N, C-alpha and C positions, 0 to 999 in steps of 0.2 A: 305490102310489108307483110314480116310473118304474122303469122298464127299468134296471137299470145298464149301463154302458157294457163292451164284450166284455172289457177287461182287469180290469176289477173283478169281471167276471162269474164271470171265471177265479180269483179269488182266493176271492169266496164258496163257488163250487162245492168247492175246496181246504178253508175249513174246516169245510164238511158229511161233505165225506169223511174227514177227520180226526175228528171227533165221532161217525160213524159205526163209524168202523173200529177206530178206537184208542180210543175213547173219553174223549178230554180235545182240545182246542186253545187255544194260547195266540198272544198276539200276537209272540213270539220265534218260532213257528211259521210266520207273516207273513213275518218280517223276514229271516227267515235265506233262505225260499225265494225270494219275491219282490224284496227287496231295496229293502224299503219302509222309512218312518220309524215309529216306536212310535207315534203318533198318526196315521198314515194306517191303519195295521193297527188299530186302537184303533175307528175310523170305519168300517173293512169290519167290524169284529164288533157293529157297533152295525147298521149296514146288516143282516145275516144275520139281527141277533135280529128284525129288523121284519118281512122276509119269513116268518121262518118260528120263529113266539116260543116253540113246546114244544119246540124241540130240544135249545136249550141252557141250561144255567143258569150263573152263576158261583160256584165254588168256593174261602171265602177262604182254607179250611186249605191245597188248594192253587196257588191265587192262580192259576186258569185255569178256562177253560170245560170242562164236560162235559158228555155225552149226558144229556138228560133225558126218551127215550124218546117223542119226537113226532115225528111223521111227516115226512120227509124231504120238501124243497122242489124239489129236482133228480132226475131220475132218472138210477141208476147203473145200468152195466154189470158183472155180480158178476165175472165172469172180466176185464175191463179193470183192476177196481179188485183182485183177487188176484195179478194179474199185475205190476200197479205196487206192491203190498204185498212180494213179493217180490223186488223191483229189475229187473221187466222191462218197464218201460214205464212212458210217463209218464202223469199225470191230467188230465184236461180235461174241461168240463163238455159239450164236443162231440168226440166220438170220430169222424164225420168228418171233424173237419179234421186228424186224422193221415194220411187217405188222399192220394196223390197222384197213381199211374199203376192202371190197371187189375190186378186181381189176383185171386188166390182164397188161404182160408184154409183148410186143413183144419176140417171142422166136425166137431163133437161129435155122438152119438148119445144123451150121455147124460142123466140129468136133469137141469131145470134148477133148481138152488137159489135159494130166494128169499132177496131182499138182506135180511130179517131175521133170518134164520136165520145166514147168510154173516156179516153185522155182529158177531151175537150171540158167535161163535168167534174174531173177529178180536179184539172186544175183551177177551174175556177172557184172550188171548194177553197183550196190550201189559197188561191191566190187572193180570195175575197173580191171575185168578181161579179158580177151578173151577166145572163146569158141570153139572147134571144133565140127562142127553140121553136121548131116545128114538133108539136105534141098530141097524139091523137088520145083521145078520152070519150069512156063510153056513153057519157051524157050529151058533148059538144061537136063530138067529132075532132080530125084533125084539123088546126089554125095555131099560128103564132100564139107565142106567151114570151112575156120579157120575166124570167124565174132570177133567182139568186140561190145557186145550188147550197146549201151548208152540210152536209153531213150524207155519208152512203148509210143504208140501211138493208140488210138481208133478215129477209121475214122467214125464213125455212124454204122458201121456191122459188122468190125473185128479189132481184134486187130492186129497193126504190130508193130516188134522189129526194132527200128532206130537203125543202126549197120554200122560198117565199115569192110567192104570186104578186107583182106587182101591179096588177090591174085588180085581182078580187081583193089587197089587202089584206091577205093571211095566209099562215103557212099551213104545208101539205105534204102530199106521199106522192111521187112523179113516176109510175113504174120506169122504169132504164129501158126494156125493149118498146115502151112507146113513143119515145124519144127518135124521131126520125132525123132530124139535125139539132146541130147548135151550134152558136157563135159566140165569142165574147163580145161584150159590151163595154166594160168599164169597167173602173172599180166600184163595190156594191158596199153600200155605211150599213146593211143589216146584219145584225150579228144573231148565230145560232141561240144565242144567251137570249133572245128578246123572245125565242119560241115557247109559251108555257107549256105545251104538251112534250115540252123536250126535255125542258128543265123540272117538271112535277114526275115525282116516280111515285108508282104504285105496288101494292104489295099483293101478290095472290097466293089466296091458301087453296092448293090442289090437294084433295083425296081422292082414294081411289072408289070410284063411284057405288053410291050407296048398295044399289042394286045387283053389285057384283057377287060371281058366286065365289071367287076367290079373290080376296082383297090382297090376302097376302103377299100374290105374286105381284100384284101391280106396287105394291110399295117395295118390293125387291128391284121390281124392276126402274124404279124410278128413284132409289137410295131413299123412302123416305124416313122420317125421324116423329114416331109415335102414331104413325099412317098419315103425316101430312110433310108438306113438299111445298118449302116456301119459296115465291119466286120475287124478286124488284123487276121492275120493269120501268123504261120511261111511258107516260101515260099512251103516246102517241103509236106505242107498240104493241098497245095490247091486246087490240081486235085480231090483230096478225097471229102473236104469240096462241090466242083459244083457239083457232081456225088452225092451224098446224098440229096443234099436237092433239086435235080433238077433244077438245074438252068441254064436257057439258055445262053450259053458264046456264041452262035454263032454271027457275026459280023454284020447282018442283023435284028436279032429277028425273025428268021426263025424257031424258035419251034413254038411245039402246045401249047396254051397258057394255056389249060386245065390240061396238064399234066405237063409243067414247069410253072408254076404260078412267078416265078424271075427271072429276069434278070439282067445280070451282065453289067453295066451299062458303067464301065471304062475300059473294056476288052485291051485297047493297054497302059494302064497304067500300068496293072496286068502284062501285058508280059515285056514291060521295066523295071518294078521295079524286074525283075529276076524269077519271075515263075518259075517251068522246062516246058520245051518245050511241053512235053508230055500233061501237066495239060489242056490247052487247045486246043488240038488236038478233032477233031470230035467224 
């Protein structure tokens, strides 16, 4: 068949993106995103099915197309896809189209996660399924776990899958790079709304480090108002945030102000608000 023109190709890429990472795609997804008519959306789905006949199948019960396990037609950048799923960027079949001027983005030395693995976990989140995963932790090493993935989280350095561990009966963060494999096991009855550390919001009050030579420069860097930057976070993210931004959260501001320009001025309030115990450990 003839190669689709760019406008249509972008829609075909989006069809595949939704199929891979959410597990389903409908005409409404296309009409809402691209402002096209339902007949045009139907035609796009038909064209995509010709390009990749084993990726989609129509589910009469759901009245939409669902992922059928076939090989994707397009290449997908996992980092780009995860940022897009988290609402931090657009999805495009040609990532170079977003490049405008010379520049450099901090590169990661972390293991590159396979498309199949990342897509399996994000589909499980969207379709509310549990997974049987082989996962390596620093405390127990590599072993099989039954998890219900609930959300994706980027802590500034790496991706986590916020999940419910069915063996431990608790919610936790699982680094994406530590998953070796995962396969869906069926419907999960666990909801993200049941996760207390996800539901609980904590307010951080950040100030220039008390021992900083020029606190006004730090205030300008972080757009502080009257020397204070107020940040609201889910309780489960507090520890990652403090470490990523090199915040001095010691009780007496004993950190090095050149290495830790920011200071957590309401440490006691953060603890009392329900931040996890590990978040404020040295």
